[in-house]
C-alpha positions in Angstrom: 138.2 40.2 -54.9 140.7 42.8 -53.4 140.7 43.1 -49.6 139.1 46.3 -48.7 136.6 44.5 -51.3 136.2 42.3 -48.1 136.2 44.6 -45.3 133.3 46.9 -47.6 131.5 43.3 -48.3 131.3 42.8 -44.2 130.6 46.3 -43.9 127.6 46.2 -46.7 126.3 42.8 -45.6 126.2 44.0 -42.1 124.4 46.5 -43.2 121.8 44.6 -45.5 121.7 42.1 -42.8 120.1 44.8 -40.5 118.2 46.0 -43.8 116.7 42.4 -44.5 115.1 42.8 -41.4 113.3 45.6 -41.0 111.7 44.7 -44.9 110.0 41.9 -43.2 107.1 41.8 -41.5 106.4 40.6 -37.7 109.1 39.1 -35.6 112.0 37.0 -36.4 113.7 34.5 -34.2 117.0 34.9 -34.9 119.9 37.1 -32.9 120.8 40.7 -34.3 124.3 38.5 -35.0 123.1 35.9 -36.6 121.5 38.8 -38.7 124.4 40.3 -39.4 126.1 37.1 -40.8 123.2 36.2 -43.2 123.7 39.7 -44.2 127.5 39.5 -45.1 126.7 35.7 -46.8 124.1 37.7 -48.2 126.1 40.1 -49.9 128.8 37.9 -51.7 125.6 36.0 -52.7 124.1 39.1 -54.1 127.6 40.2 -55.9 128.2 37.0 -57.6 124.0 37.4 -58.9 124.7 40.7 -60.2 128.1 39.4 -62.2 126.1 36.2 -63.5 123.3 38.9 -64.6 125.7 41.3 -65.8 124.6 44.5 -63.8 127.7 44.3 -61.4 129.4 46.8 -63.2 126.9 50.3 -63.2 127.9 53.9 -62.9 126.8 55.5 -59.9 125.5 53.1 -57.1 124.8 49.5 -57.8 120.6 49.8 -56.9 120.0 46.8 -58.5 122.7 45.0 -57.3 121.9 46.2 -53.4 118.1 45.2 -53.9 120.2 41.8 -55.1 121.5 41.7 -51.9 118.8 42.8 -50.0 116.8 40.2 -51.3 118.9 37.2 -50.6 119.1 38.3 -46.9 115.6 38.1 -46.4 115.4 35.4 -47.5 118.4 34.0 -45.2 117.4 35.6 -42.6 113.9 34.2 -43.2 114.5 30.7 -43.9 117.4 30.7 -41.2 114.2 32.5 -38.6 111.9 29.5 -39.3 114.9 26.7 -38.4 115.7 28.1 -35.5 112.5 29.1 -34.7 111.5 24.5 -35.3 114.3 23.8 -32.9 112.2 25.3 -29.7 
């Protein structure tokens, strides 16, 4: 992955983290900064999953890869939110 790919993954990851939070019902006990970090990590994991199943290079917009990233981010936000909720 080149530098421009990493930078775009960070930007897309931030957006994906926010989208994942919007998809989840109810309120999450997680800060927006932590949501963005989870989204960035989910963007990398979702891309790796897309490569593993062979849907990373599709013409135009990679909808399957984006959906995978949002699902991974939603799971990540749920896990982090539940862990942070248990500490209080």
